HTML snippet that shows the backbone in 3Dmol.js (N, CA, C, O; Angstrom):
<script src="https://3Dmol.org/build/3Dmol-min.js"></script>
<div id="view" style="width:600px;height:400px;position:relative"></div>
<script>
const pdb = `
ATOM      1  N   MET A   1      28.383  67.514 102.365  1.00  0.00           N
ATOM      2  CA  MET A   1      29.627  68.078 102.170  1.00  0.00           C
ATOM      3  C   MET A   1      30.588  67.194 101.527  1.00  0.00           C
ATOM      4  O   MET A   1      31.379  67.645 100.698  1.00  0.00           O
ATOM      5  N   GLY A   2      30.571  65.860 101.883  1.00  0.00           N
ATOM      6  CA  GLY A   2      31.585  64.831 101.458  1.00  0.00           C
ATOM      7  C   GLY A   2      31.381  64.481 100.092  1.00  0.00           C
ATOM      8  O   GLY A   2      32.363  64.172  99.417  1.00  0.00           O
ATOM      9  N   SER A   3      30.216  64.489  99.582  1.00  0.00           N
ATOM     10  CA  SER A   3      29.836  64.008  98.171  1.00  0.00           C
ATOM     11  C   SER A   3      29.652  65.160  97.210  1.00  0.00           C
ATOM     12  O   SER A   3      29.119  66.187  97.631  1.00  0.00           O
ATOM     13  N   PHE A   4      30.030  65.079  96.009  1.00  0.00           N
ATOM     14  CA  PHE A   4      29.931  65.926  94.970  1.00  0.00           C
ATOM     15  C   PHE A   4      28.642  65.708  94.193  1.00  0.00           C
ATOM     16  O   PHE A   4      28.212  64.571  94.004  1.00  0.00           O
ATOM     17  N   SER A   5      28.051  66.748  93.764  1.00  0.00           N
ATOM     18  CA  SER A   5      26.754  66.691  92.975  1.00  0.00           C
ATOM     19  C   SER A   5      27.213  66.455  91.547  1.00  0.00           C
ATOM     20  O   SER A   5      28.405  66.540  91.250  1.00  0.00           O
ATOM     21  N   ILE A   6      26.270  66.157  90.666  1.00  0.00           N
ATOM     22  CA  ILE A   6      26.447  66.113  89.239  1.00  0.00           C
ATOM     23  C   ILE A   6      27.033  67.360  88.619  1.00  0.00           C
ATOM     24  O   ILE A   6      27.698  67.270  87.587  1.00  0.00           O
ATOM     25  N   TRP A   7      26.816  68.498  89.196  1.00  0.00           N
ATOM     26  CA  TRP A   7      27.224  69.754  88.677  1.00  0.00           C
ATOM     27  C   TRP A   7      28.809  69.883  88.787  1.00  0.00           C
ATOM     28  O   TRP A   7      29.547  70.331  87.910  1.00  0.00           O
ATOM     29  N   HIS A   8      29.167  69.425  89.976  1.00  0.00           N
ATOM     30  CA  HIS A   8      30.707  69.453  90.148  1.00  0.00           C
ATOM     31  C   HIS A   8      31.424  68.549  89.249  1.00  0.00           C
ATOM     32  O   HIS A   8      32.499  68.884  88.752  1.00  0.00           O
ATOM     33  N   TRP A   9      30.826  67.320  89.000  1.00  0.00           N
ATOM     34  CA  TRP A   9      31.437  66.429  88.105  1.00  0.00           C
ATOM     35  C   TRP A   9      31.435  66.926  86.634  1.00  0.00           C
ATOM     36  O   TRP A   9      32.346  66.603  85.872  1.00  0.00           O
ATOM     37  N   LEU A  10      30.546  67.606  86.299  1.00  0.00           N
ATOM     38  CA  LEU A  10      30.416  68.112  84.914  1.00  0.00           C
ATOM     39  C   LEU A  10      31.354  69.305  84.661  1.00  0.00           C
ATOM     40  O   LEU A  10      31.901  69.554  83.587  1.00  0.00           O
ATOM     41  N   ILE A  11      31.465  70.025  85.834  1.00  0.00           N
ATOM     42  CA  ILE A  11      32.573  71.182  85.666  1.00  0.00           C
ATOM     43  C   ILE A  11      33.956  70.646  85.444  1.00  0.00           C
ATOM     44  O   ILE A  11      34.741  71.059  84.591  1.00  0.00           O
ATOM     45  N   VAL A  12      34.187  69.590  86.388  1.00  0.00           N
ATOM     46  CA  VAL A  12      35.477  68.899  86.170  1.00  0.00           C
ATOM     47  C   VAL A  12      35.796  68.321  84.833  1.00  0.00           C
ATOM     48  O   VAL A  12      36.894  68.395  84.281  1.00  0.00           O
ATOM     49  N   LEU A  13      34.672  67.709  84.344  1.00  0.00           N
ATOM     50  CA  LEU A  13      34.772  67.133  82.942  1.00  0.00           C
ATOM     51  C   LEU A  13      35.095  68.143  81.853  1.00  0.00           C
ATOM     52  O   LEU A  13      35.925  67.930  80.969  1.00  0.00           O
ATOM     53  N   VAL A  14      34.391  69.240  81.975  1.00  0.00           N
ATOM     54  CA  VAL A  14      34.661  70.391  81.124  1.00  0.00           C
ATOM     55  C   VAL A  14      36.086  71.021  81.173  1.00  0.00           C
ATOM     56  O   VAL A  14      36.633  71.415  80.144  1.00  0.00           O
ATOM     57  N   ILE A  15      36.675  71.105  82.414  1.00  0.00           N
ATOM     58  CA  ILE A  15      37.893  71.612  82.560  1.00  0.00           C
ATOM     59  C   ILE A  15      38.952  70.584  82.009  1.00  0.00           C
ATOM     60  O   ILE A  15      39.911  70.988  81.351  1.00  0.00           O
ATOM     61  N   VAL A  16      38.766  69.271  82.282  1.00  0.00           N
ATOM     62  CA  VAL A  16      39.633  68.294  81.785  1.00  0.00           C
ATOM     63  C   VAL A  16      39.694  68.302  80.139  1.00  0.00           C
ATOM     64  O   VAL A  16      40.746  68.113  79.527  1.00  0.00           O
ATOM     65  N   MET A  17      38.517  68.527  79.552  1.00  0.00           N
ATOM     66  CA  MET A  17      38.451  68.501  78.080  1.00  0.00           C
ATOM     67  C   MET A  17      39.163  69.840  77.517  1.00  0.00           C
ATOM     68  O   MET A  17      39.749  69.887  76.435  1.00  0.00           O
ATOM     69  N   LEU A  18      39.027  70.886  78.389  1.00  0.00           N
ATOM     70  CA  LEU A  18      39.688  72.101  77.827  1.00  0.00           C
ATOM     71  C   LEU A  18      41.169  71.913  77.990  1.00  0.00           C
ATOM     72  O   LEU A  18      41.931  72.348  77.127  1.00  0.00           O
ATOM     73  N   VAL A  19      41.606  71.298  79.035  1.00  0.00           N
ATOM     74  CA  VAL A  19      43.129  71.199  79.271  1.00  0.00           C
ATOM     75  C   VAL A  19      43.693  70.177  78.253  1.00  0.00           C
ATOM     76  O   VAL A  19      44.688  70.487  77.597  1.00  0.00           O
ATOM     77  N   PHE A  20      43.108  68.989  78.096  1.00  0.00           N
ATOM     78  CA  PHE A  20      43.625  67.881  77.330  1.00  0.00           C
ATOM     79  C   PHE A  20      43.152  67.951  75.908  1.00  0.00           C
ATOM     80  O   PHE A  20      43.903  67.581  75.005  1.00  0.00           O
ATOM     81  N   GLY A  21      41.936  68.411  75.659  1.00  0.00           N
ATOM     82  CA  GLY A  21      41.321  68.274  74.199  1.00  0.00           C
ATOM     83  C   GLY A  21      40.912  67.075  73.911  1.00  0.00           C
ATOM     84  O   GLY A  21      41.539  66.130  74.388  1.00  0.00           O
ATOM     85  N   THR A  22      39.807  66.843  73.097  1.00  0.00           N
ATOM     86  CA  THR A  22      39.092  65.708  72.854  1.00  0.00           C
ATOM     87  C   THR A  22      39.903  64.666  72.210  1.00  0.00           C
ATOM     88  O   THR A  22      39.678  63.489  72.494  1.00  0.00           O
ATOM     89  N   LYS A  23      40.830  64.980  71.365  1.00  0.00           N
ATOM     90  CA  LYS A  23      41.620  64.128  70.550  1.00  0.00           C
ATOM     91  C   LYS A  23      42.602  63.448  71.425  1.00  0.00           C
ATOM     92  O   LYS A  23      42.823  62.247  71.265  1.00  0.00           O
ATOM     93  N   LYS A  24      43.218  64.153  72.360  1.00  0.00           N
ATOM     94  CA  LYS A  24      44.191  63.325  73.267  1.00  0.00           C
ATOM     95  C   LYS A  24      43.292  62.464  74.104  1.00  0.00           C
ATOM     96  O   LYS A  24      43.657  61.296  74.239  1.00  0.00           O
ATOM     97  N   LEU A  25      42.181  62.839  74.687  1.00  0.00           N
ATOM     98  CA  LEU A  25      41.476  61.907  75.576  1.00  0.00           C
ATOM     99  C   LEU A  25      40.861  60.831  74.792  1.00  0.00           C
ATOM    100  O   LEU A  25      40.588  59.793  75.394  1.00  0.00           O
ATOM    101  N   ARG A  26      40.590  60.925  73.482  1.00  0.00           N
ATOM    102  CA  ARG A  26      40.203  59.759  72.723  1.00  0.00           C
ATOM    103  C   ARG A  26      41.336  58.784  72.480  1.00  0.00           C
ATOM    104  O   ARG A  26      41.131  57.572  72.540  1.00  0.00           O
ATOM    105  N   ASN A  27      42.533  59.293  72.205  1.00  0.00           N
ATOM    106  CA  ASN A  27      43.891  58.380  72.139  1.00  0.00           C
ATOM    107  C   ASN A  27      44.121  57.786  73.463  1.00  0.00           C
ATOM    108  O   ASN A  27      44.581  56.646  73.517  1.00  0.00           O
ATOM    109  N   ILE A  28      43.861  58.411  74.492  1.00  0.00           N
ATOM    110  CA  ILE A  28      44.190  57.746  75.881  1.00  0.00           C
ATOM    111  C   ILE A  28      43.108  56.580  76.018  1.00  0.00           C
ATOM    112  O   ILE A  28      43.456  55.469  76.418  1.00  0.00           O
ATOM    113  N   GLY A  29      41.801  56.861  75.679  1.00  0.00           N
ATOM    114  CA  GLY A  29      40.887  55.845  75.787  1.00  0.00           C
ATOM    115  C   GLY A  29      41.068  54.684  74.925  1.00  0.00           C
ATOM    116  O   GLY A  29      40.761  53.564  75.334  1.00  0.00           O
ATOM    117  N   GLN A  30      41.539  54.871  73.773  1.00  0.00           N
ATOM    118  CA  GLN A  30      41.859  53.752  72.830  1.00  0.00           C
ATOM    119  C   GLN A  30      43.029  52.870  73.353  1.00  0.00           C
ATOM    120  O   GLN A  30      42.962  51.642  73.319  1.00  0.00           O
ATOM    121  N   ASP A  31      44.162  53.585  73.866  1.00  0.00           N
ATOM    122  CA  ASP A  31      45.260  52.917  74.415  1.00  0.00           C
ATOM    123  C   ASP A  31      44.863  52.113  75.665  1.00  0.00           C
ATOM    124  O   ASP A  31      45.285  50.966  75.810  1.00  0.00           O
ATOM    125  N   LEU A  32      44.003  52.737  76.632  1.00  0.00           N
ATOM    126  CA  LEU A  32      43.597  51.977  77.707  1.00  0.00           C
ATOM    127  C   LEU A  32      42.677  50.775  77.427  1.00  0.00           C
ATOM    128  O   LEU A  32      42.692  49.783  78.156  1.00  0.00           O
ATOM    129  N   GLY A  33      41.822  50.896  76.283  1.00  0.00           N
ATOM    130  CA  GLY A  33      40.971  49.884  75.903  1.00  0.00           C
ATOM    131  C   GLY A  33      41.949  48.760  75.269  1.00  0.00           C
ATOM    132  O   GLY A  33      41.737  47.575  75.528  1.00  0.00           O
ATOM    133  N   GLY A  34      42.920  49.110  74.513  1.00  0.00           N
ATOM    134  CA  GLY A  34      43.833  48.064  73.927  1.00  0.00           C
ATOM    135  C   GLY A  34      44.510  47.309  74.958  1.00  0.00           C
ATOM    136  O   GLY A  34      44.736  46.113  74.773  1.00  0.00           O
ATOM    137  N   ALA A  35      44.870  47.916  76.072  1.00  0.00           N
ATOM    138  CA  ALA A  35      45.736  47.381  77.085  1.00  0.00           C
ATOM    139  C   ALA A  35      44.842  46.472  77.826  1.00  0.00           C
ATOM    140  O   ALA A  35      45.262  45.366  78.168  1.00  0.00           O
ATOM    141  N   VAL A  36      43.667  46.846  78.093  1.00  0.00           N
ATOM    142  CA  VAL A  36      42.550  45.913  78.766  1.00  0.00           C
ATOM    143  C   VAL A  36      42.186  44.667  77.881  1.00  0.00           C
ATOM    144  O   VAL A  36      41.982  43.588  78.436  1.00  0.00           O
ATOM    145  N   LYS A  37      42.106  44.789  76.584  1.00  0.00           N
ATOM    146  CA  LYS A  37      41.883  43.748  75.821  1.00  0.00           C
ATOM    147  C   LYS A  37      43.045  42.724  75.620  1.00  0.00           C
ATOM    148  O   LYS A  37      42.846  41.526  75.414  1.00  0.00           O
ATOM    149  N   GLY A  38      44.245  43.291  75.698  1.00  0.00           N
ATOM    150  CA  GLY A  38      45.452  42.530  75.619  1.00  0.00           C
ATOM    151  C   GLY A  38      45.583  41.668  76.899  1.00  0.00           C
ATOM    152  O   GLY A  38      45.951  40.493  76.901  1.00  0.00           O
ATOM    153  N   PHE A  39      45.239  42.391  77.980  1.00  0.00           N
ATOM    154  CA  PHE A  39      45.181  41.660  79.256  1.00  0.00           C
ATOM    155  C   PHE A  39      44.269  40.525  79.350  1.00  0.00           C
ATOM    156  O   PHE A  39      44.661  39.415  79.710  1.00  0.00           O
ATOM    157  N   LYS A  40      43.030  40.786  79.025  1.00  0.00           N
ATOM    158  CA  LYS A  40      41.954  39.729  78.854  1.00  0.00           C
ATOM    159  C   LYS A  40      42.502  38.628  77.876  1.00  0.00           C
ATOM    160  O   LYS A  40      42.439  37.457  78.249  1.00  0.00           O
ATOM    161  N   ASP A  41      43.009  38.917  76.705  1.00  0.00           N
ATOM    162  CA  ASP A  41      43.411  37.794  75.961  1.00  0.00           C
ATOM    163  C   ASP A  41      44.551  36.976  76.587  1.00  0.00           C
ATOM    164  O   ASP A  41      44.593  35.759  76.404  1.00  0.00           O
ATOM    165  N   GLY A  42      45.471  37.612  77.318  1.00  0.00           N
ATOM    166  CA  GLY A  42      46.514  36.942  77.948  1.00  0.00           C
ATOM    167  C   GLY A  42      46.005  36.047  79.079  1.00  0.00           C
ATOM    168  O   GLY A  42      46.512  34.953  79.327  1.00  0.00           O
ATOM    169  N   MET A  43      44.993  36.561  79.739  1.00  0.00           N
ATOM    170  CA  MET A  43      44.445  35.659  80.838  1.00  0.00           C
ATOM    171  C   MET A  43      43.677  34.398  80.289  1.00  0.00           C
ATOM    172  O   MET A  43      43.702  33.312  80.869  1.00  0.00           O
ATOM    173  N   LYS A  44      42.973  34.645  79.085  1.00  0.00           N
ATOM    174  CA  LYS A  44      42.304  33.543  78.477  1.00  0.00           C
ATOM    175  C   LYS A  44      43.346  32.515  78.010  1.00  0.00           C
ATOM    176  O   LYS A  44      43.134  31.316  78.195  1.00  0.00           O
ATOM    177  N   GLU A  45      44.373  32.915  77.459  1.00  0.00           N
ATOM    178  CA  GLU A  45      45.445  32.169  76.891  1.00  0.00           C
ATOM    179  C   GLU A  45      46.044  31.261  78.150  1.00  0.00           C
ATOM    180  O   GLU A  45      46.208  30.043  78.086  1.00  0.00           O
ATOM    181  N   ALA A  46      46.292  31.961  79.128  1.00  0.00           N
ATOM    182  CA  ALA A  46      46.928  31.146  80.317  1.00  0.00           C
ATOM    183  C   ALA A  46      46.043  30.259  80.981  1.00  0.00           C
ATOM    184  O   ALA A  46      46.509  29.343  81.658  1.00  0.00           O
ATOM    185  N   ASP A  47      44.609  30.453  80.847  1.00  0.00           N
ATOM    186  CA  ASP A  47      43.660  29.546  81.465  1.00  0.00           C
ATOM    187  C   ASP A  47      43.449  28.267  80.567  1.00  0.00           C
ATOM    188  O   ASP A  47      42.848  27.290  81.015  1.00  0.00           O
ATOM    189  N   GLN A  48      43.950  28.299  79.307  1.00  0.00           N
ATOM    190  CA  GLN A  48      43.710  27.163  78.434  1.00  0.00           C
ATOM    191  C   GLN A  48      44.662  25.985  78.795  1.00  0.00           C
ATOM    192  O   GLN A  48      45.847  26.213  79.040  1.00  0.00           O
ATOM    193  N   PRO A  49      44.171  24.781  78.827  1.00  0.00           N
ATOM    194  CA  PRO A  49      45.279  23.711  79.173  1.00  0.00           C
ATOM    195  C   PRO A  49      46.212  23.506  78.042  1.00  0.00           C
ATOM    196  O   PRO A  49      45.816  23.611  76.881  1.00  0.00           O
ATOM    197  N   GLY A  50      47.454  23.213  78.344  1.00  0.00           N
ATOM    198  CA  GLY A  50      48.423  23.022  77.330  1.00  0.00           C
ATOM    199  C   GLY A  50      48.975  24.219  76.727  1.00  0.00           C
ATOM    200  O   GLY A  50      49.699  24.112  75.737  1.00  0.00           O
ATOM    201  N   SER A  51      48.677  25.451  77.277  1.00  0.00           N
ATOM    202  CA  SER A  51      49.270  26.584  76.650  1.00  0.00           C
ATOM    203  C   SER A  51      50.639  26.678  77.186  1.00  0.00           C
ATOM    204  O   SER A  51      51.106  25.992  78.095  1.00  0.00           O
ATOM    205  N   ASP A  52      51.315  27.748  76.415  1.00  0.00           N
ATOM    206  CA  ASP A  52      52.746  27.930  76.768  1.00  0.00           C
ATOM    207  C   ASP A  52      52.881  28.503  78.094  1.00  0.00           C
ATOM    208  O   ASP A  52      53.864  28.185  78.763  1.00  0.00           O
ATOM    209  N   ALA A  53      51.998  29.327  78.569  1.00  0.00           N
ATOM    210  CA  ALA A  53      52.013  29.993  79.872  1.00  0.00           C
ATOM    211  C   ALA A  53      51.936  28.941  80.968  1.00  0.00           C
ATOM    212  O   ALA A  53      52.662  29.064  81.954  1.00  0.00           O
ATOM    213  N   ASN A  54      51.082  27.894  80.852  1.00  0.00           N
ATOM    214  CA  ASN A  54      50.959  26.866  81.812  1.00  0.00           C
ATOM    215  C   ASN A  54      52.208  25.970  81.849  1.00  0.00           C
ATOM    216  O   ASN A  54      52.682  25.605  82.924  1.00  0.00           O
ATOM    217  N   GLN A  55      52.732  25.622  80.669  1.00  0.00           N
ATOM    218  CA  GLN A  55      53.909  24.857  80.667  1.00  0.00           C
ATOM    219  C   GLN A  55      55.083  25.544  81.314  1.00  0.00           C
ATOM    220  O   GLN A  55      55.863  24.868  81.985  1.00  0.00           O
ATOM    221  N   LYS A  56      55.273  26.904  81.153  1.00  0.00           N
ATOM    222  CA  LYS A  56      56.271  27.647  81.788  1.00  0.00           C
ATOM    223  C   LYS A  56      56.215  27.595  83.356  1.00  0.00           C
ATOM    224  O   LYS A  56      57.205  27.520  84.083  1.00  0.00           O
ATOM    225  N   ILE A  57      55.048  27.640  83.722  1.00  0.00           N
ATOM    226  CA  ILE A  57      54.720  27.644  85.243  1.00  0.00           C
ATOM    227  C   ILE A  57      55.075  26.189  85.739  1.00  0.00           C
ATOM    228  O   ILE A  57      55.859  26.010  86.672  1.00  0.00           O
ATOM    229  N   ALA A  58      54.493  25.222  85.104  1.00  0.00           N
ATOM    230  CA  ALA A  58      54.750  23.910  85.533  1.00  0.00           C
ATOM    231  C   ALA A  58      56.154  23.349  85.434  1.00  0.00           C
ATOM    232  O   ALA A  58      56.564  22.477  86.200  1.00  0.00           O
ATOM    233  N   GLY A  59      56.901  23.904  84.424  1.00  0.00           N
ATOM    234  CA  GLY A  59      58.189  23.535  84.025  1.00  0.00           C
ATOM    235  C   GLY A  59      59.288  24.063  84.871  1.00  0.00           C
ATOM    236  O   GLY A  59      60.465  23.929  84.538  1.00  0.00           O
ATOM    237  N   GLY A  60      58.920  24.658  85.954  1.00  0.00           N
ATOM    238  CA  GLY A  60      59.974  25.137  86.935  1.00  0.00           C
ATOM    239  C   GLY A  60      60.931  24.140  87.479  1.00  0.00           C
ATOM    240  O   GLY A  60      60.836  22.973  87.100  1.00  0.00           O
ATOM    241  N   THR A  61      61.888  24.509  88.373  1.00  0.00           N
ATOM    242  CA  THR A  61      62.884  23.681  88.900  1.00  0.00           C
ATOM    243  C   THR A  61      62.305  22.767  90.009  1.00  0.00           C
ATOM    244  O   THR A  61      62.984  21.810  90.383  1.00  0.00           O
ATOM    245  N   GLY A  62      61.055  23.012  90.572  1.00  0.00           N
ATOM    246  CA  GLY A  62      60.621  22.233  91.541  1.00  0.00           C
ATOM    247  C   GLY A  62      61.063  22.496  92.977  1.00  0.00           C
ATOM    248  O   GLY A  62      60.739  21.750  93.901  1.00  0.00           O
ATOM    249  N   GLN A  63      61.810  23.577  93.128  1.00  0.00           N
ATOM    250  CA  GLN A  63      62.261  24.104  94.369  1.00  0.00           C
ATOM    251  C   GLN A  63      61.294  25.171  94.843  1.00  0.00           C
ATOM    252  O   GLN A  63      60.705  25.953  94.097  1.00  0.00           O
ATOM    253  N   THR A  64      61.194  25.122  96.147  1.00  0.00           N
ATOM    254  CA  THR A  64      60.420  26.281  96.878  1.00  0.00           C
ATOM    255  C   THR A  64      61.040  27.495  96.945  1.00  0.00           C
ATOM    256  O   THR A  64      62.198  27.549  97.357  1.00  0.00           O
ATOM    257  N   ILE A  65      60.420  28.536  96.585  1.00  0.00           N
ATOM    258  CA  ILE A  65      61.222  29.887  96.596  1.00  0.00           C
ATOM    259  C   ILE A  65      60.639  30.696  97.829  1.00  0.00           C
ATOM    260  O   ILE A  65      60.906  31.894  97.923  1.00  0.00           O
ATOM    261  N   ASP A  66      59.901  30.109  98.712  1.00  0.00           N
ATOM    262  CA  ASP A  66      59.533  30.793  99.867  1.00  0.00           C
ATOM    263  C   ASP A  66      60.543  30.808 100.963  1.00  0.00           C
ATOM    264  O   ASP A  66      60.995  29.729 101.347  1.00  0.00           O
ATOM    265  N   ALA A  67      60.931  31.892 101.490  1.00  0.00           N
ATOM    266  CA  ALA A  67      62.118  32.143 102.404  1.00  0.00           C
ATOM    267  C   ALA A  67      61.766  31.237 103.605  1.00  0.00           C
ATOM    268  O   ALA A  67      62.639  30.494 104.054  1.00  0.00           O
ATOM    269  N   GLU A  68      60.570  31.261 104.129  1.00  0.00           N
ATOM    270  CA  GLU A  68      60.298  30.527 105.466  1.00  0.00           C
ATOM    271  C   GLU A  68      60.423  29.008 105.067  1.00  0.00           C
ATOM    272  O   GLU A  68      60.945  28.259 105.892  1.00  0.00           O
ATOM    273  N   ALA A  69      60.049  28.573 104.049  1.00  0.00           N
ATOM    274  CA  ALA A  69      60.181  27.081 103.673  1.00  0.00           C
ATOM    275  C   ALA A  69      61.531  26.770 103.582  1.00  0.00           C
ATOM    276  O   ALA A  69      61.862  25.709 104.111  1.00  0.00           O
ATOM    277  N   ARG A  70      62.509  27.524 102.967  1.00  0.00           N
ATOM    278  CA  ARG A  70      63.852  27.294 102.841  1.00  0.00           C
ATOM    279  C   ARG A  70      64.505  27.239 104.287  1.00  0.00           C
ATOM    280  O   ARG A  70      65.347  26.381 104.553  1.00  0.00           O
ATOM    281  N   GLU A  71      64.115  28.121 105.147  1.00  0.00           N
ATOM    282  CA  GLU A  71      64.610  28.013 106.508  1.00  0.00           C
ATOM    283  C   GLU A  71      64.429  26.818 107.238  1.00  0.00           C
ATOM    284  O   GLU A  71      65.310  26.230 107.866  1.00  0.00           O
ATOM    285  N   LYS A  72      63.063  26.435 107.109  1.00  0.00           N
ATOM    286  CA  LYS A  72      62.624  25.160 107.802  1.00  0.00           C
ATOM    287  C   LYS A  72      63.368  23.971 107.278  1.00  0.00           C
ATOM    288  O   LYS A  72      63.722  23.077 108.047  1.00  0.00           O
ATOM    289  N   ASN A  73      63.642  23.928 105.865  1.00  0.00           N
ATOM    290  CA  ASN A  73      64.342  22.807 105.309  1.00  0.00           C
ATOM    291  C   ASN A  73      65.749  22.713 105.725  1.00  0.00           C
ATOM    292  O   ASN A  73      66.287  21.607 105.780  1.00  0.00           O
ATOM    293  N   LYS A  74      66.436  23.876 106.045  1.00  0.00           N
ATOM    294  CA  LYS A  74      67.872  23.802 106.419  1.00  0.00           C
ATOM    295  C   LYS A  74      67.986  23.476 107.772  1.00  0.00           C
ATOM    296  O   LYS A  74      69.000  22.848 108.076  1.00  0.00           O
ATOM    297  N   SER A  75      67.117  23.777 108.742  1.00  0.00           N
ATOM    298  CA  SER A  75      67.213  23.399 110.230  1.00  0.00           C
ATOM    299  C   SER A  75      66.848  22.037 110.618  1.00  0.00           C
ATOM    300  O   SER A  75      66.911  21.693 111.798  1.00  0.00           O
TER     301      SER A  75
END
`;
const viewer = $3Dmol.createViewer("view");
viewer.addModel(pdb, "pdb");
viewer.setStyle({}, {cartoon: {color: "spectrum"}});
viewer.zoomTo();
viewer.render();
</script>
């Protein structure tokens, strides 16, 4: 009762295709794929030594921004 069979999922797929249409679903898929690709490229760029992303992180003010750490330093 808790799991759906393949026929349930096929019926849901057909209803979604009828509501949205294949062209809109294809555009959504392309947009999602582009977003995932951009995210992966950004992660690769951040992992490279000497990249701008690493320099921005390392070039901070050197201050701790954790609230608990600030409270310990003040007392």
